[in-house]
ROVEXZA-598066 format. One record per residue (C-alpha): residue in one letter; y, x negated, z negated; chain; residue number from 1. Coordinates in nm, 3 decimals. Each point is the difference from the previous one (the first is absolute). Layout:
<pts>
  res       py       px       pz  chain    n
    a        Y        X        Z      A  NUM
...
</pts>
This chain:
<pts>
  res       py       px       pz  chain    n
    x    6.879  -13.770   -9.921      A    1
    x    0.317   -0.142   -0.149      A    2
    x    0.156   -0.009    0.347      A    3
    x   -0.067    0.375    0.042      A    4
    x    0.175    0.084   -0.328      A    5
    x    0.287   -0.227    0.096      A    6
    x    0.044    0.181    0.334      A    7
    x   -0.016    0.345   -0.168      A    8
    x    0.261   -0.107   -0.257      A    9
    x    0.231   -0.126    0.273      A   10
    x   -0.044    0.323    0.195      A   11
    x    0.094    0.210   -0.307      A   12
    x    0.305   -0.215   -0.063      A   13
    x    0.103    0.031    0.364      A   14
    x   -0.038    0.380   -0.003      A   15
    x    0.196    0.022   -0.326      A   16
    x    0.274   -0.219    0.140      A   17
    x    0.015    0.200    0.324      A   18
    x    0.029    0.332   -0.185      A   19
    x    0.279   -0.116   -0.229      A   20
    x    0.364   -0.040    0.084      A   21
    x    0.160   -0.341   -0.050      A   22
    x    0.268    0.139   -0.236      A   23
    x   -0.018   -0.179   -0.337      A   24
    x   -0.072    0.202   -0.312      A   25
    x    0.313    0.124   -0.183      A   26
    x    0.223   -0.081    0.298      A   27
    x    0.318    0.211    0.004      A   28
    x   -0.058    0.231    0.298      A   29
    x    0.306    0.225    0.017      A   30
    x    0.306    0.110   -0.193      A   31
    x    0.216    0.303    0.057      A   32
    x    0.210    0.291   -0.115      A   33
    x   -0.161    0.340   -0.061      A   34
    x    0.184    0.331   -0.047      A   35
    x   -0.166    0.320   -0.118      A   36
    x    0.025    0.352   -0.130      A   37
    x   -0.240    0.187   -0.230      A   38
    x    0.003    0.330   -0.182      A   39
    x   -0.206    0.191   -0.254      A   40
    x   -0.056    0.316    0.205      A   41
    x    0.155   -0.026    0.348      A   42
    x   -0.309   -0.133    0.181      A   43
    x   -0.297    0.081   -0.224      A   44
    x    0.040    0.273   -0.260      A   45
    x   -0.096   -0.142   -0.338      A   46
    x    0.149    0.119   -0.330      A   47
    x    0.279    0.255   -0.026      A   48
    x    0.120   -0.112   -0.345      A   49
    x    0.254   -0.249    0.133      A   50
    x    0.197   -0.131    0.298      A   51
    x   -0.026   -0.372    0.079      A   52
    x    0.142   -0.184    0.304      A   53
    x    0.007   -0.371    0.094      A   54
    x    0.216   -0.198    0.241      A   55
    x   -0.170   -0.337    0.033      A   56
    x    0.099   -0.356    0.090      A   57
    x   -0.264   -0.277    0.003      A   58
    x   -0.009   -0.371    0.079      A   59
    x   -0.355   -0.021    0.131      A   60
    x   -0.201   -0.324    0.024      A   61
    x   -0.355   -0.050    0.132      A   62
    x   -0.224   -0.303   -0.060      A   63
    x   -0.331   -0.075    0.172      A   64
    x   -0.315    0.023   -0.211      A   65
    x   -0.266    0.001    0.271      A   66
    x   -0.012    0.083    0.369      A   67
    x   -0.256    0.063    0.273      A   68
    x    0.054    0.095    0.362      A   69
    x    0.014    0.376   -0.062      A   70
    x    0.121    0.033   -0.359      A   71
    x    0.171   -0.177   -0.289      A   72
    x    0.072    0.022   -0.372      A   73
    x    0.352   -0.072   -0.120      A   74
    x    0.184   -0.032   -0.331      A   75
    x    0.309    0.219   -0.028      A   76
    x    0.302   -0.080   -0.222      A   77
    x    0.282    0.259    0.002      A   78
    x    0.309   -0.008   -0.221      A   79
    x    0.132    0.356    0.030      A   80
    x    0.287    0.225   -0.101      A   81
    x   -0.030    0.380   -0.031      A   82
    x    0.309    0.218   -0.018      A   83
    x   -0.154    0.319   -0.135      A   84
    x    0.102    0.352   -0.091      A   85
    x   -0.180    0.205   -0.263      A   86
    x    0.022    0.348   -0.147      A   87
    x   -0.223    0.194   -0.237      A   88
    x   -0.061    0.342    0.162      A   89
    x   -0.251    0.171   -0.230      A   90
    x    0.197    0.126   -0.301      A   91
    x   -0.322    0.032   -0.204      A   92
    x   -0.122   -0.354    0.069      A   93
    x    0.157   -0.072   -0.338      A   94
    x   -0.175    0.238   -0.237      A   95
    x    0.197    0.256   -0.202      A   96
    x   -0.167   -0.146   -0.312      A   97
    x    0.188   -0.329    0.039      A   98
    x    0.275   -0.011   -0.264      A   99
    x    0.268   -0.144    0.231      A  100
    x   -0.132    0.174    0.314      A  101
    x    0.336    0.147    0.103      A  102
    x    0.165   -0.340   -0.032      A  103
    x   -0.270   -0.166    0.212      A  104
    x    0.021    0.269    0.269      A  105
    x    0.376   -0.048    0.018      A  106
    x   -0.060   -0.373    0.042      A  107
    x   -0.277    0.011    0.263      A  108
    x    0.068    0.309    0.215      A  109
    x    0.323   -0.123    0.169      A  110
    x   -0.054   -0.206    0.317      A  111
    x    0.040   -0.371   -0.079      A  112
    x   -0.002   -0.332    0.184      A  113
    x   -0.244   -0.273   -0.105      A  114
    x   -0.026   -0.371    0.087      A  115
    x   -0.347   -0.156    0.020      A  116
    x   -0.057   -0.374    0.040      A  117
    x   -0.355   -0.091    0.107      A  118
    x   -0.212   -0.305    0.086      A  119
    x   -0.315    0.113    0.180      A  120
    x   -0.288   -0.238    0.079      A  121
    x   -0.315    0.103    0.185      A  122
    x   -0.242   -0.026    0.288      A  123
    x    0.022    0.091    0.369      A  124
    x   -0.300    0.060    0.225      A  125
    x    0.105   -0.026    0.366      A  126
    x   -0.200    0.095    0.310      A  127
    x    0.124   -0.139    0.332      A  128
    x    0.010    0.240    0.295      A  129
    x    0.116   -0.271    0.242      A  130
    x    0.217   -0.313   -0.003      A  131
    x    0.318    0.192   -0.081      A  132
    x   -0.102    0.297   -0.214      A  133
    x   -0.199    0.073   -0.315      A  134
    x   -0.073    0.272   -0.254      A  135
    x   -0.031   -0.073   -0.370      A  136
    x   -0.043    0.136   -0.353      A  137
    x    0.166   -0.133   -0.315      A  138
    x   -0.067    0.038   -0.370      A  139
    x    0.252   -0.155   -0.235      A  140
    x    0.130    0.027   -0.354      A  141
    x    0.258   -0.167   -0.218      A  142
    x    0.249    0.015   -0.286      A  143
    x    0.318    0.206    0.023      A  144
    x    0.303    0.084   -0.208      A  145
    x    0.139    0.355    0.004      A  146
    x    0.351    0.039   -0.144      A  147
    x    0.001    0.371   -0.093      A  148
    x   -0.210    0.223   -0.225      A  149
    x   -0.175    0.301    0.152      A  150
    x   -0.228    0.260   -0.156      A  151
    x   -0.291   -0.169    0.184      A  152
    x    0.068   -0.372   -0.043      A  153
    x    0.182   -0.198   -0.266      A  154
    x    0.282   -0.235    0.095      A  155
    x   -0.107   -0.366    0.010      A  156
    x   -0.312   -0.188    0.109      A  157
    x   -0.258    0.174    0.222      A  158
    x   -0.232   -0.061    0.297      A  159
    x    0.029    0.098    0.366      A  160
    x   -0.325    0.060    0.194      A  161
    x    0.004    0.053    0.379      A  162
    x   -0.261    0.090    0.260      A  163
    x    0.107   -0.005    0.366      A  164
    x   -0.126   -0.005    0.360      A  165
    x    0.206   -0.122    0.293      A  166
    x    0.045   -0.142    0.348      A  167
    x    0.162   -0.328    0.108      A  168
    x    0.117   -0.108    0.347      A  169
    x    0.091   -0.364    0.068      A  170
    x    0.236   -0.134    0.269      A  171
    x    0.003   -0.380   -0.012      A  172
    x    0.161   -0.093   -0.334      A  173
    x    0.106    0.354   -0.100      A  174
    x   -0.226    0.287   -0.104      A  175
    x    0.068    0.366   -0.078      A  176
    x   -0.182    0.198   -0.261      A  177
    x   -0.050    0.365   -0.104      A  178
    x   -0.217    0.140   -0.279      A  179
    x   -0.075    0.302   -0.217      A  180
    x   -0.025   -0.058   -0.373      A  181
    x   -0.092    0.159   -0.334      A  182
    x    0.159   -0.133   -0.319      A  183
    x   -0.070    0.056   -0.370      A  184
    x    0.221   -0.136   -0.279      A  185
    x   -0.110    0.000   -0.365      A  186
    x   -0.001   -0.232   -0.301      A  187
    x   -0.368   -0.009   -0.113      A  188
    x    0.094    0.184   -0.322      A  189
    x    0.211   -0.291   -0.122      A  190
    x    0.274    0.255   -0.070      A  191
    x    0.015    0.378   -0.018      A  192
    x    0.035    0.215    0.198      A  193
    x   -0.229   -0.128    0.275      A  194
    x   -0.083    0.292    0.228      A  195
    x    0.087   -0.217    0.301      A  196
    x    0.205    0.050    0.316      A  197
    x   -0.158    0.049    0.344      A  198
    x    0.146   -0.015    0.350      A  199
    x   -0.122    0.007    0.360      A  200
    x    0.202   -0.134    0.291      A  201
    x    0.042   -0.246    0.283      A  202
    x    0.140   -0.350    0.053      A  203
    x    0.123   -0.189    0.307      A  204
    x    0.073   -0.370    0.023      A  205
    x    0.062   -0.305    0.215      A  206
    x   -0.150   -0.344   -0.063      A  207
    x    0.049   -0.357    0.111      A  208
    x   -0.340   -0.146    0.092      A  209
    x   -0.049   -0.360   -0.112      A  210
    x   -0.329   -0.042    0.185      A  211
</pts>
């Protein structure tokens, strides 16, 4: 009887070992440069109260969490810089009952340039199509600093949340990447105002594959 249980246990271990990749947990998988563009209303019409545009540069790093033959989970760490433009469009977004309403409209309605410094950390689920290509989805969030006041988000500390889906193609030690993304920036009501800033866009990148 004990021999039977021993054989079953060994079989389960063998199957588990066969289905798992030999990559160690938390191994640095790839590192690369990602460039992107996103906008408030160019791709998906959202709110008409404001204009918001991002030009994006990211240093993207992926670490193995777990891997099987057909799919894997990865940890994503992305220091990022957003060169953004913003403009309040809806004159009445600031109510006429606000005492300094005219002063605020004069401040927020001109087009302005904003710098955003972000550190996003999150998860990647990857499905392998073959040896060289894969599709994936990411969900990540992290702290950011925005250097300019807007009528929707106060200057200072905030959070950047991103949902994306993409495709990756690998050629030996180099891979190429393209994805669509949705981003929301807000500060969890730590400061007012906190209406948040949204953008939808795309990113392309190239990675060096360590594995």
